[in-house]
C-alpha positions, 0 to 999 in steps of 0.5 A: 212552658218551653216551646218544642225546639224547631229541630232535634238536638244533635247527638254524637256517634255511639261508642263501641267497647271493642275498639279503644286505644290503650289509656294514655300515661298520667298527664302529670308527674305529681299530684292529681292529674288525668288519663284518657283513651280514645275510640279507633279508627275515629278519635272523636270519642273520648273517655277520661279518668283522674290518675296520680302522678308517679312522684305522688304528691307535689311539693308545697310551693310557699308563695310571698305576696306583696299587696300595693294599693293603687287607689281606693276612691272607686264605687263598688268596682267589679272589674279592671282591664288595661288599656293596650295603648296608654294615652290614646283616649285621654291624651295629655289633655282632657276635661281641663286636666293634664294626664300622663301618657306614660306608664300603665293605664288601668280601666275599672268598671264601677258598678255602684255609679255605672261609670269607668274609672280611667287611672293613667300613669300607674307606677309613675309620680303623676298617676291620677284618676277620672271617671267617665260613662255614657250619657245614657248610662242607665241603659249602656252602662247601668251596674257594669260588671265587667270590661274587656279590650281588643288588645290584639295589635298585630291582627293583620286586618286592614286599618278600617277593619281593625278594632284594636283598642275597642272595648266592651262592657257587660251590665248586670242589669235586666234593663230596668232603667235604674229601677224605674221600670219593669224589666223587659231583659232587652240588655247585652254588651256595649261596644266602644272605640276608645280612640277620642276621635270621630265622635267616640267621645262627646260632650252632653250635646253630642258634639266632639268633646273639647279639651275643656268639656266634660266628656262622655262615651258614645257606644259604637254598637250594642246587642241585647241578648244577655241581661244580668251579665257578670262576665265578658272577655274579648276573643283574640281570634284572627278569623273574623273580619273585624275582630269584635268577638266577645264571650259573655255570661248571661246571668238571667238565663245562666248561659254562655253567649258569644257576640260577634259585632261583626261590623260595628255600626259606629257612634250615633247609628241605630243599626243592629241587623249586621251581627252574629250571637251564639248561645251555648245552652248546654254549657253548665254555668251558675253565676252569682249575680252578686259577684263578678264572674272571671273570664280569660281566653288562652290565645295559643289554644283558643280555650276559654276559662270562666268562673261558675260561682255557685258550682264552685268550679272553674269551666274550660271550653274550646271556642272552636268546638260546637255546631249550629243546631237551630235558630234562637229566635223561638226559644229566646225571643228578645234579640236585636234584629228581625233581619236575616242578616242578624244571626241568632243561633243555638250551638251545641256539642261544644267541647267543655269540662270542669277545670278545677274546683275552686270555692266561690271563684270570681275573677280569674287571669292567665299569666304565662303558663299559670291560671290565677283565680280569686277564691272565696273573696280573700284568696287567689288560687294559682294553678298550672295552666296545662295540667290544672294542678294547684301550685299555691294559694295567695292571701289577699290579707284585709281585702276580703271581697276580691272581684275582677282580676287581671294581668298588667303590662308590667307583670303584676296581678291586679284585682279590684275589692268591691268592699274597700273601693280599691284597686290593688296590685299583687306581686309575689315570689315562690319558694320550693318550686324551682324544681317542680315540673308538673306536666309528664312529657310521656303524656305529651309523647302519647298525644303526639304519636297518635297525631290527636287534635288535643289542646291544653294537654288534657282532652275533653270527654265527649257526651253522647247526646246533647240537650236544650233546657230553658226558661223563655220570656214572654214574646210580647216583650220583643214586640214592645221593644222593636218599634219604628222609633229605632231599636233594631227597626226594620224600617231604614227610613230616618224620616219615618223613625223621626216621625215615630220618635216625634210621637214619643215627645209629649209622653209622661206615662213613666210609671214602671208598669206603663206601656211606654218603652224606655228603649224606644226613648233612647233610640229615638233620639232623647237624652232629655226626657221627662221619663229619663234621668236628668242629666242636668240635675244637681246643676240648678239648670234645666235640660233641653233635648237636642234630637238625635244628637244629645242635650244641653242645660240651660238656666231659663225656667218656664213657670208652665204650671202653677199647681204642683199636683198637675206637675206631679201628674205629668211626671208619672211619679214623684213631684216634678220640678219646673226643669222637668216640665221645661224638658217636656215642653223643649222635647216637643219642640226639638222633635218638631224641628227635627221632624221638619228638617228631615222632611 
């Protein structure tokens, strides 16, 4: 059962029927819109109702679309985003390959193989693709469902605090290490600096990646409060110090969560204590764990739009609304750090409403004054952004499982289709809409004449009370994750962490229900361990761990065991190769060396 909240939920002021303003004009000239009235003298209490524009139904706009496949070499793609500075990450040469630095550059989140496909040079003859992922992809990138860039190039922040070009991924997984471990729900967004310097990309050993080596992402930060994420978006706000705010959909708790990495800890660090995480449990959302959930923020208004698949709706919320109700640590006891510098809060009384009814919405994107929403897998609905009036519908033809949707720098709409493994560009023309003016100027004049702080032309209805309802995990999972081996440890002593990590070197209790926590392995400096996926698998080599740095693939083989039964017991699962035994031996040796060096 859910524990009693530490404090009571905040409530809004009661309404008084004697002090209402007149109803506003309808928000639209044609079609269905909304009208509102507010309570005097305070405009904080608002009532809304639907209305029909004076011109009756809007004329039917006819869209003619052109679908251009970009690539069909993806692996269950769920989302697509565009790098704000093409050529920055790959440069002209990477992994012994030449890459174009001109044209637009798409990054696709592949849920199937836990990777990101980078597609530079779109719209040029030299377009190509390359896939890249984290060395610890089974935690940091597992079942990627969404990706979003900080593309605010003119934030005014100093260079040392500007996270322009950073990107975050969210993982549709409860943290089960590719199905080999019982989930502990310690999962959330991974943050990366896409610039190739400063060890943001490394080789397997953890050294800066050379031009002729296979390269891996090295995360700049990670937070862990939103398992089974299906959508993420960067907030282009200008008020925080580093600009590293992302909103994410927690699919397990069915909640909206705001993550501010604040000062990212940087590649190679394990400190998660400087961050802010805010949950919005009262904002309704019913995601599908089989589909991407689109998210977009209008930079001009701060309004967040996101898909609620199971509710057949798109929700809009004002990101600048809401109040801190209480700590989230008691009701949601899985979080990144115990230290007081880590803010973990429940926010209530945010302004939100159903923006539009859409059948099975997935990806969505803002382009100018329009909102594009993928619907039912095989169509894109196009709305007037301010009034939520449906303008027209575009068929996606043979692409019947459209997931992520975004607006490209070239003005085209791009989407990924998870059935055909394709990235597709959508361009369109529209007829019968040239003279269509949906917003009603009289409605805007009413807002201006009363000096009302209303965003997006349509106000949010104000609830009279706020309430919280949640299903809570076991607090023992928090204690299991937070060990002195690294993850969110309150022990900042590297020597102490190394000593604790050394104790994990010979652990072979790899069963799904064993007490060994795989997160402790990763943050204890292990990329090569008998219980983790083998990075050298398929190469005919065995893996050696390099404590705190990475791993290397070597050709030597130790025949430490003659009896295959003994080997199987060491693994704690299926049969283990000699390479796996070599991994266990080398882990112990490397851990001992690292421990002695620290001392």
